[in-house]
DRENPA-3360 file (N, C-alpha, C; in nm, 2 decimals, always signed):
BEGIN
1 = MTNIRLRY = -4.30/+11.22/+18.03/-4.35/+11.09/+18.02/-4.33/+11.01/+18.15 ~ -4.43/+10.94/+18.20/-4.41/+10.86/+18.32/-4.32/+10.74/+18.29 ~ -4.26/+10.69/+18.39/-4.17/+10.57/+18.38/-4.26/+10.45/+18.35 ~ -4.21/+10.35/+18.28/-4.28/+10.23/+18.26/-4.29/+10.15/+18.39 ~ -4.40/+10.08/+18.41/-4.42/+10.00/+18.53/-4.37/+9.86/+18.50 ~ -4.31/+9.80/+18.61/-4.25/+9.67/+18.59/-4.31/+9.56/+18.68 ~ -4.29/+9.44/+18.65/-4.34/+9.33/+18.73/-4.23/+9.23/+18.76 ~ -4.22/+9.19/+18.88/-4.12/+9.09/+18.92/-4.19/+8.96/+18.96;
9 = QTLEFGES = -4.13/+8.85/+18.91/-4.19/+8.72/+18.95/-4.08/+8.61/+18.94 ~ -4.12/+8.50/+19.00/-4.03/+8.38/+19.00/-4.10/+8.26/+18.94 ~ -4.04/+8.20/+18.84/-4.11/+8.09/+18.77/-4.02/+7.96/+18.80 ~ -4.09/+7.85/+18.82/-4.03/+7.73/+18.86/-4.03/+7.63/+18.74 ~ -3.91/+7.57/+18.72/-3.89/+7.47/+18.61/-3.82/+7.35/+18.68 ~ -3.89/+7.26/+18.73/-3.83/+7.15/+18.80/-3.76/+7.20/+18.92 ~ -3.63/+7.18/+18.93/-3.54/+7.23/+19.04/-3.49/+7.37/+19.02 ~ -3.52/+7.43/+18.90/-3.47/+7.56/+18.87/-3.57/+7.67/+18.90;
17 = DIHVCTLR = -3.53/+7.78/+18.97/-3.62/+7.89/+18.99/-3.56/+8.01/+18.91 ~ -3.64/+8.07/+18.82/-3.59/+8.18/+18.74/-3.66/+8.30/+18.78 ~ -3.59/+8.40/+18.82/-3.64/+8.53/+18.86/-3.65/+8.62/+18.74 ~ -3.76/+8.69/+18.71/-3.78/+8.76/+18.59/-3.84/+8.90/+18.62 ~ -3.78/+9.00/+18.56/-3.84/+9.14/+18.56/-3.89/+9.16/+18.42 ~ -4.02/+9.19/+18.41/-4.09/+9.21/+18.28/-4.16/+9.35/+18.29 ~ -4.22/+9.39/+18.18/-4.31/+9.50/+18.18/-4.44/+9.45/+18.26 ~ -4.50/+9.55/+18.32/-4.63/+9.51/+18.40/-4.73/+9.46/+18.31;
25 = DKQQFQDA = -4.75/+9.51/+18.19/-4.85/+9.47/+18.09/-4.81/+9.52/+17.96 ~ -4.90/+9.49/+17.86/-4.87/+9.53/+17.72/-4.91/+9.68/+17.69 ~ -4.95/+9.75/+17.80/-4.99/+9.89/+17.78/-4.87/+9.98/+17.81 ~ -4.76/+9.93/+17.85/-4.64/+10.01/+17.88/-4.58/+10.06/+17.76 ~ -4.52/+10.18/+17.76/-4.45/+10.24/+17.65/-4.36/+10.35/+17.69 ~ -4.23/+10.34/+17.63/-4.13/+10.45/+17.66/-4.03/+10.45/+17.55 ~ -4.04/+10.55/+17.46/-3.95/+10.56/+17.35/-3.92/+10.71/+17.33 ~ -3.88/+10.78/+17.43/-3.86/+10.92/+17.43/-3.77/+10.97/+17.32;
33 = DGIAEGLG = -3.66/+10.89/+17.29/-3.57/+10.93/+17.18/-3.61/+10.88/+17.05 ~ -3.72/+10.81/+17.04/-3.77/+10.76/+16.91/-3.68/+10.65/+16.84 ~ -3.61/+10.58/+16.93/-3.52/+10.47/+16.87/-3.60/+10.36/+16.81 ~ -3.70/+10.31/+16.89/-3.79/+10.20/+16.84/-3.87/+10.25/+16.72 ~ -3.92/+10.37/+16.72/-3.99/+10.42/+16.61/-3.91/+10.42/+16.48 ~ -3.78/+10.46/+16.50/-3.69/+10.46/+16.39/-3.66/+10.33/+16.33 ~ -3.68/+10.22/+16.41/-3.66/+10.09/+16.37/-3.79/+10.03/+16.31 ~ -3.90/+10.11/+16.31/-4.02/+10.06/+16.26/-4.11/+9.99/+16.36;
41 = ISSASWAY = -4.08/+10.01/+16.49/-4.16/+9.95/+16.59/-4.26/+10.05/+16.64 ~ -4.39/+10.03/+16.63/-4.49/+10.12/+16.66/-4.52/+10.12/+16.81 ~ -4.58/+10.23/+16.86/-4.62/+10.24/+17.00/-4.71/+10.13/+17.04 ~ -4.80/+10.08/+16.95/-4.89/+9.97/+16.98/-4.82/+9.84/+17.00 ~ -4.71/+9.82/+16.94/-4.64/+9.69/+16.96/-4.51/+9.70/+17.04 ~ -4.48/+9.82/+17.09/-4.35/+9.84/+17.16/-4.34/+9.75/+17.28 ~ -4.44/+9.72/+17.35/-4.43/+9.65/+17.48/-4.43/+9.50/+17.45 ~ -4.45/+9.45/+17.33/-4.47/+9.31/+17.31/-4.34/+9.23/+17.35;
49 = FGVIWPSG = -4.23/+9.29/+17.34/-4.10/+9.22/+17.38/-4.09/+9.19/+17.53 ~ -4.16/+9.27/+17.61/-4.13/+9.28/+17.75/-4.23/+9.20/+17.84 ~ -4.31/+9.12/+17.79/-4.40/+9.04/+17.87/-4.38/+8.89/+17.84 ~ -4.42/+8.80/+17.92/-4.40/+8.66/+17.90/-4.53/+8.61/+17.83 ~ -4.51/+8.56/+17.71/-4.62/+8.51/+17.63/-4.64/+8.36/+17.66 ~ -4.76/+8.30/+17.64/-4.78/+8.16/+17.66/-4.68/+8.07/+17.58 ~ -4.65/+8.11/+17.46/-4.56/+8.03/+17.38/-4.42/+8.03/+17.44 ~ -4.38/+8.14/+17.49/-4.24/+8.15/+17.55/-4.23/+8.06/+17.68;
57 = LILAQFIS = -4.34/+8.06/+17.75/-4.35/+7.98/+17.87/-4.35/+7.83/+17.83 ~ -4.42/+7.79/+17.73/-4.42/+7.65/+17.68/-4.28/+7.61/+17.63 ~ -4.22/+7.70/+17.56/-4.08/+7.67/+17.51/-3.99/+7.65/+17.62 ~ -3.99/+7.74/+17.73/-3.91/+7.72/+17.84/-3.93/+7.59/+17.91 ~ -4.06/+7.55/+17.93/-4.09/+7.42/+17.99/-4.04/+7.31/+17.91 ~ -4.05/+7.31/+17.78/-4.01/+7.21/+17.69/-3.85/+7.19/+17.69 ~ -3.79/+7.31/+17.68/-3.64/+7.31/+17.67/-3.58/+7.27/+17.80 ~ -3.65/+7.28/+17.91/-3.59/+7.25/+18.04/-3.55/+7.11/+18.06;
65 = AYNTAAKR = -3.62/+7.02/+17.98/-3.59/+6.88/+17.99/-3.53/+6.83/+17.86 ~ -3.49/+6.92/+17.77/-3.43/+6.88/+17.64/-3.28/+6.86/+17.65 ~ -3.23/+6.77/+17.57/-3.08/+6.75/+17.58/-3.01/+6.86/+17.50 ~ -2.95/+6.95/+17.58/-2.87/+7.06/+17.51/-2.72/+7.05/+17.54 ~ -2.68/+6.94/+17.59/-2.53/+6.92/+17.61/-2.45/+6.94/+17.49 ~ -2.34/+7.01/+17.50/-2.24/+7.03/+17.39/-2.30/+7.09/+17.27 ~ -2.41/+7.16/+17.28/-2.48/+7.23/+17.17/-2.47/+7.38/+17.18 ~ -2.43/+7.44/+17.07/-2.44/+7.59/+17.07/-2.58/+7.63/+17.03;
73 = ILEVGCGI = -2.65/+7.71/+17.11/-2.79/+7.73/+17.10/-2.82/+7.88/+17.07 ~ -2.92/+7.91/+16.99/-2.96/+8.04/+16.95/-3.11/+8.05/+16.98 ~ -3.15/+8.15/+17.06/-3.29/+8.19/+17.07/-3.32/+8.30/+16.98 ~ -3.41/+8.28/+16.88/-3.45/+8.39/+16.78/-3.57/+8.46/+16.83 ~ -3.57/+8.59/+16.81/-3.69/+8.67/+16.85/-3.71/+8.65/+17.00 ~ -3.61/+8.66/+17.09/-3.62/+8.62/+17.22/-3.71/+8.70/+17.31 ~ -3.73/+8.83/+17.28/-3.82/+8.91/+17.37/-3.76/+8.91/+17.51 ~ -3.84/+8.88/+17.61/-3.79/+8.88/+17.75/-3.69/+8.77/+17.77;
81 = GLPSLLLN = -3.69/+8.66/+17.68/-3.58/+8.56/+17.68/-3.59/+8.46/+17.79 ~ -3.71/+8.42/+17.83/-3.73/+8.32/+17.94/-3.65/+8.19/+17.91 ~ -3.67/+8.13/+17.79/-3.59/+8.01/+17.76/-3.44/+8.03/+17.77 ~ -3.39/+8.15/+17.73/-3.25/+8.18/+17.73/-3.20/+8.19/+17.88 ~ -3.28/+8.25/+17.96/-3.25/+8.26/+18.10/-3.24/+8.13/+18.17 ~ -3.33/+8.04/+18.14/-3.33/+7.91/+18.19/-3.21/+7.83/+18.15 ~ -3.18/+7.83/+18.02/-3.07/+7.76/+17.96/-2.94/+7.82/+18.02 ~ -2.93/+7.95/+18.04/-2.81/+8.01/+18.10/-2.79/+7.96/+18.24;
89 = AKCADITA = -2.90/+7.95/+18.32/-2.89/+7.90/+18.45/-2.84/+7.75/+18.46 ~ -2.87/+7.68/+18.35/-2.82/+7.54/+18.34/-2.68/+7.53/+18.28 ~ -2.62/+7.65/+18.26/-2.48/+7.65/+18.20/-2.47/+7.61/+18.06 ~ -2.58/+7.62/+17.98/-2.58/+7.59/+17.84/-2.52/+7.70/+17.76 ~ -2.47/+7.67/+17.64/-2.41/+7.77/+17.55/-2.52/+7.84/+17.48 ~ -2.57/+7.95/+17.53/-2.69/+8.01/+17.47/-2.65/+8.15/+17.43 ~ -2.70/+8.18/+17.31/-2.70/+8.32/+17.25/-2.84/+8.36/+17.22 ~ -2.87/+8.49/+17.24/-3.00/+8.54/+17.21/-3.00/+8.65/+17.11;
97 = TDYHPEVE = -3.11/+8.67/+17.03/-3.12/+8.78/+16.94/-3.26/+8.83/+16.93 ~ -3.27/+8.95/+16.91/-3.40/+9.02/+16.89/-3.38/+9.15/+16.82 ~ -3.48/+9.21/+16.77/-3.47/+9.34/+16.70/-3.50/+9.46/+16.78 ~ -3.57/+9.44/+16.89/-3.62/+9.55/+16.98/-3.50/+9.61/+17.05 ~ -3.49/+9.74/+17.06/-3.37/+9.80/+17.12/-3.37/+9.79/+17.27 ~ -3.47/+9.75/+17.34/-3.47/+9.73/+17.49/-3.45/+9.59/+17.54 ~ -3.44/+9.50/+17.44/-3.43/+9.36/+17.49/-3.30/+9.33/+17.56 ~ -3.19/+9.38/+17.51/-3.06/+9.35/+17.58/-3.06/+9.41/+17.72;
105 = TFLNRNTS = -3.12/+9.53/+17.74/-3.12/+9.58/+17.88/-3.20/+9.49/+17.97 ~ -3.31/+9.44/+17.93/-3.39/+9.35/+18.02/-3.32/+9.22/+18.04 ~ -3.25/+9.17/+17.93/-3.18/+9.04/+17.94/-3.07/+9.05/+18.04 ~ -3.00/+9.16/+18.04/-2.89/+9.18/+18.14/-2.94/+9.20/+18.28 ~ -3.05/+9.27/+18.29/-3.11/+9.29/+18.42/-3.15/+9.15/+18.48 ~ -3.21/+9.07/+18.40/-3.26/+8.94/+18.45/-3.15/+8.84/+18.47 ~ -3.04/+8.84/+18.40/-2.93/+8.76/+18.43/-2.87/+8.80/+18.56 ~ -2.87/+8.93/+18.59/-2.82/+8.98/+18.72/-2.91/+8.93/+18.83;
113 = LNNDTTIE = -3.04/+8.94/+18.81/-3.14/+8.89/+18.91/-3.11/+8.75/+18.95 ~ -3.07/+8.67/+18.85/-3.05/+8.53/+18.88/-2.90/+8.49/+18.91 ~ -2.82/+8.60/+18.93/-2.68/+8.58/+18.96/-2.61/+8.49/+18.87 ~ -2.64/+8.51/+18.74/-2.58/+8.43/+18.63/-2.49/+8.51/+18.55 ~ -2.41/+8.45/+18.46/-2.32/+8.52/+18.37/-2.40/+8.58/+18.26 ~ -2.35/+8.68/+18.19/-2.42/+8.76/+18.09/-2.44/+8.66/+17.97 ~ -2.56/+8.67/+17.91/-2.60/+8.60/+17.79/-2.55/+8.67/+17.67 ~ -2.48/+8.60/+17.58/-2.44/+8.66/+17.46/-2.56/+8.71/+17.38;
121 = FERANWAD = -2.56/+8.83/+17.33/-2.68/+8.89/+17.26/-2.63/+8.97/+17.15 ~ -2.71/+8.97/+17.04/-2.69/+9.06/+16.93/-2.82/+9.10/+16.87 ~ -2.84/+9.23/+16.86/-2.97/+9.29/+16.80/-2.96/+9.27/+16.65 ~ -3.05/+9.20/+16.60/-3.05/+9.17/+16.45/-3.19/+9.16/+16.40 ~ -3.20/+9.20/+16.27/-3.33/+9.19/+16.20/-3.31/+9.06/+16.11 ~ -3.42/+8.99/+16.09/-3.41/+8.87/+16.01/-3.37/+8.89/+15.87 ~ -3.38/+9.02/+15.82/-3.34/+9.05/+15.69/-3.19/+9.09/+15.68 ~ -3.13/+9.11/+15.80/-2.98/+9.15/+15.80/-2.90/+9.05/+15.73;
129 = TNDQLGAF = -2.79/+9.10/+15.67/-2.70/+9.01/+15.60/-2.56/+9.02/+15.66 ~ -2.54/+9.10/+15.76/-2.41/+9.13/+15.82/-2.40/+9.11/+15.97 ~ -2.49/+9.03/+16.02/-2.48/+9.01/+16.17/-2.36/+8.92/+16.20 ~ -2.32/+8.91/+16.33/-2.20/+8.84/+16.37/-2.23/+8.71/+16.45 ~ -2.35/+8.66/+16.43/-2.40/+8.55/+16.52/-2.33/+8.42/+16.50 ~ -2.30/+8.39/+16.38/-2.23/+8.26/+16.35/-2.33/+8.15/+16.33 ~ -2.29/+8.02/+16.35/-2.37/+7.90/+16.32/-2.40/+7.83/+16.45 ~ -2.51/+7.75/+16.46/-2.56/+7.69/+16.58/-2.60/+7.55/+16.55;
137 = DLIIGSDL = -2.60/+7.47/+16.66/-2.64/+7.33/+16.66/-2.79/+7.32/+16.69 ~ -2.85/+7.41/+16.76/-2.99/+7.41/+16.80/-3.04/+7.56/+16.80 ~ -3.15/+7.58/+16.73/-3.21/+7.71/+16.72/-3.35/+7.70/+16.77 ~ -3.39/+7.79/+16.86/-3.52/+7.79/+16.92/-3.59/+7.92/+16.91 ~ -3.73/+7.92/+16.92/-3.80/+8.04/+16.91/-3.95/+8.01/+16.94 ~ -4.03/+8.12/+16.97/-4.17/+8.10/+17.01/-4.25/+8.22/+16.95 ~ -4.36/+8.18/+16.89/-4.46/+8.28/+16.84/-4.40/+8.38/+16.75 ~ -4.34/+8.33/+16.65/-4.26/+8.42/+16.56/-4.33/+8.46/+16.43;
145 = LYEDEHSK = -4.43/+8.38/+16.39/-4.50/+8.39/+16.26/-4.62/+8.47/+16.26 ~ -4.61/+8.60/+16.27/-4.72/+8.69/+16.28/-4.78/+8.73/+16.14 ~ -4.69/+8.74/+16.04/-4.73/+8.78/+15.91/-4.69/+8.68/+15.81 ~ -4.75/+8.67/+15.69/-4.72/+8.57/+15.59/-4.57/+8.59/+15.55 ~ -4.52/+8.71/+15.54/-4.38/+8.73/+15.49/-4.28/+8.68/+15.60 ~ -4.33/+8.66/+15.72/-4.23/+8.61/+15.82/-4.18/+8.47/+15.79 ~ -4.26/+8.39/+15.73/-4.21/+8.25/+15.70/-4.09/+8.25/+15.62 ~ -4.09/+8.33/+15.51/-3.97/+8.34/+15.43/-3.85/+8.40/+15.50;
153 = LLANFINK = -3.87/+8.51/+15.57/-3.76/+8.58/+15.64/-3.70/+8.50/+15.75 ~ -3.79/+8.43/+15.83/-3.74/+8.35/+15.94/-3.67/+8.23/+15.89 ~ -3.72/+8.16/+15.78/-3.66/+8.04/+15.73/-3.52/+8.08/+15.67 ~ -3.51/+8.19/+15.60/-3.38/+8.23/+15.55/-3.28/+8.26/+15.67 ~ -3.33/+8.33/+15.77/-3.24/+8.36/+15.88/-3.19/+8.24/+15.96 ~ -3.29/+8.14/+15.98/-3.25/+8.02/+16.04/-3.15/+7.94/+15.96 ~ -3.17/+7.93/+15.83/-3.08/+7.86/+15.75/-2.94/+7.92/+15.75 ~ -2.94/+8.05/+15.75/-2.81/+8.12/+15.75/-2.73/+8.08/+15.88;
161 = HAKPSCEI = -2.80/+8.06/+15.99/-2.73/+8.04/+16.12/-2.73/+7.89/+16.16 ~ -2.78/+7.80/+16.08/-2.79/+7.66/+16.12/-2.66/+7.59/+16.06 ~ -2.60/+7.51/+16.15/-2.50/+7.42/+16.10/-2.55/+7.32/+16.00 ~ -2.47/+7.25/+15.92/-2.52/+7.15/+15.83/-2.61/+7.05/+15.90 ~ -2.57/+7.01/+16.02/-2.65/+6.92/+16.10/-2.71/+7.01/+16.22 ~ -2.84/+7.03/+16.22/-2.90/+7.12/+16.31/-3.04/+7.08/+16.35 ~ -3.08/+7.12/+16.47/-3.22/+7.10/+16.52/-3.28/+7.24/+16.53 ~ -3.41/+7.25/+16.50/-3.49/+7.37/+16.52/-3.61/+7.34/+16.60;
169 = LLVDPGRG = -3.64/+7.42/+16.70/-3.76/+7.40/+16.78/-3.83/+7.53/+16.79 ~ -3.95/+7.53/+16.73/-4.04/+7.65/+16.73/-4.17/+7.62/+16.79 ~ -4.21/+7.70/+16.89/-4.35/+7.69/+16.94/-4.44/+7.78/+16.86 ~ -4.54/+7.72/+16.80/-4.63/+7.80/+16.72/-4.77/+7.79/+16.78 ~ -4.83/+7.90/+16.82/-4.96/+7.90/+16.89/-5.08/+7.88/+16.79 ~ -5.05/+7.86/+16.67/-5.16/+7.83/+16.57/-5.22/+7.95/+16.50 ~ -5.12/+8.03/+16.45/-5.16/+8.15/+16.37/-5.19/+8.12/+16.22 ~ -5.18/+7.99/+16.19/-5.21/+7.95/+16.05/-5.10/+7.96/+15.95;
177 = RKAKMTTR = -4.98/+7.96/+16.00/-4.86/+7.98/+15.91/-4.76/+7.87/+15.92 ~ -4.79/+7.76/+15.99/-4.69/+7.66/+16.01/-4.67/+7.58/+15.88 ~ -4.77/+7.57/+15.79/-4.75/+7.50/+15.66/-4.65/+7.58/+15.57 ~ -4.67/+7.71/+15.57/-4.58/+7.79/+15.49/-4.43/+7.78/+15.54 ~ -4.42/+7.78/+15.67/-4.29/+7.76/+15.73/-4.23/+7.63/+15.70 ~ -4.31/+7.53/+15.71/-4.26/+7.39/+15.67/-4.21/+7.38/+15.53 ~ -4.29/+7.44/+15.44/-4.25/+7.44/+15.30/-4.11/+7.51/+15.28 ~ -4.10/+7.63/+15.34/-3.97/+7.70/+15.33/-3.86/+7.62/+15.39;
185 = MAEFGFKV = -3.88/+7.56/+15.50/-3.77/+7.49/+15.56/-3.73/+7.36/+15.48 ~ -3.83/+7.30/+15.42/-3.80/+7.19/+15.33/-3.71/+7.22/+15.22 ~ -3.72/+7.34/+15.17/-3.63/+7.39/+15.06/-3.48/+7.39/+15.11 ~ -3.46/+7.40/+15.24/-3.33/+7.40/+15.29/-3.28/+7.27/+15.34 ~ -3.36/+7.16/+15.31/-3.33/+7.03/+15.35/-3.37/+6.98/+15.49 ~ -3.46/+7.06/+15.55/-3.51/+7.02/+15.69/-3.63/+6.93/+15.68 ~ -3.64/+6.83/+15.76/-3.76/+6.75/+15.78/-3.83/+6.80/+15.90 ~ -3.97/+6.79/+15.90/-4.04/+6.85/+16.01/-4.13/+6.74/+16.08;
193 = SYQKIPQQ = -4.15/+6.76/+16.21/-4.24/+6.68/+16.29/-4.32/+6.78/+16.38 ~ -4.45/+6.76/+16.40/-4.53/+6.84/+16.48/-4.56/+6.77/+16.61 ~ -4.56/+6.84/+16.72/-4.59/+6.78/+16.85/-4.70/+6.87/+16.92 ~ -4.81/+6.81/+16.94/-4.92/+6.89/+17.01/-4.88/+6.90/+17.16 ~ -4.91/+7.02/+17.21/-4.88/+7.04/+17.35/-5.00/+7.00/+17.44 ~ -4.97/+6.90/+17.52/-5.08/+6.85/+17.61/-5.12/+6.95/+17.72 ~ -5.24/+6.97/+17.75/-5.29/+7.06/+17.86/-5.26/+6.99/+17.99 ~ -5.18/+7.06/+18.07/-5.14/+7.00/+18.20/-5.25/+7.05/+18.31;
201 = AESDIDFK = -5.28/+6.95/+18.39/-5.39/+6.98/+18.49/-5.36/+7.10/+18.58 ~ -5.23/+7.11/+18.61/-5.19/+7.22/+18.71/-5.17/+7.35/+18.64 ~ -5.18/+7.35/+18.51/-5.15/+7.48/+18.43/-5.27/+7.55/+18.40 ~ -5.27/+7.68/+18.41/-5.38/+7.77/+18.37/-5.36/+7.82/+18.23 ~ -5.27/+7.77/+18.15/-5.24/+7.81/+18.01/-5.33/+7.72/+17.92 ~ -5.42/+7.78/+17.85/-5.50/+7.71/+17.75/-5.43/+7.73/+17.62 ~ -5.34/+7.63/+17.58/-5.26/+7.65/+17.46/-5.30/+7.54/+17.36 ~ -5.33/+7.59/+17.24/-5.38/+7.49/+17.14/-5.28/+7.48/+17.02;
209 = GYILKFDR = -5.15/+7.52/+17.04/-5.06/+7.52/+16.94/-4.97/+7.39/+16.93 ~ -4.86/+7.41/+16.86/-4.77/+7.30/+16.84/-4.62/+7.34/+16.86 ~ -4.54/+7.23/+16.89/-4.40/+7.25/+16.88/-4.36/+7.20/+16.74 ~ -4.30/+7.28/+16.66/-4.25/+7.24/+16.53/-4.10/+7.20/+16.55 ~ -4.07/+7.08/+16.51/-3.93/+7.04/+16.52/-3.88/+7.01/+16.38 ~ -3.77/+7.08/+16.34/-3.71/+7.06/+16.21/-3.57/+7.00/+16.23 ~ -3.54/+6.90/+16.16/-3.41/+6.84/+16.16/-3.34/+6.83/+16.03 ~ -3.21/+6.85/+16.03/-3.13/+6.83/+15.91/-3.00/+6.76/+15.94;
% end
């Protein structure tokens, strides 16, 4: 099997430059030992963790100006973890989690590229009941609701790791499931507000989604 091809780039967020190594594109695949396959990750979706999606870029842009002082923060389904890398560069208390077996390797590679400290990481499935993540003041994520069942799984996972007083920020690109997620979160005492993402003149991202903010 040929080695996967990589891409290196630098992204600017105000005064912060974040250096990122990603997969070259979504056609890359390398699972010689069948680890991802054993976790239920198909060859068709294997590469999804390793590219920067528009929603992840929007979340990083939004969180760059957000008040994260004195907050313990969790990025759920972090993938390449751009928001986590940015928060880490700003010395925020950030932990990341994802189910894909290659995420931690790329996260460590990228923290090294930025000469930053290692980001706390735990590989966890939203259905897990024995992870060691703990509770957080702020939970963030982007483009997480691919299937109808994800609303229930994600809401349960977030509630499990949310402190009694907690903020949730989810970037949703408009896959038609934000109403289901809102209903699930309301069952756990969260109130929701939607914020439309304005198209910036200098941006080439055509994003028609929302930031979902849940407060409790």
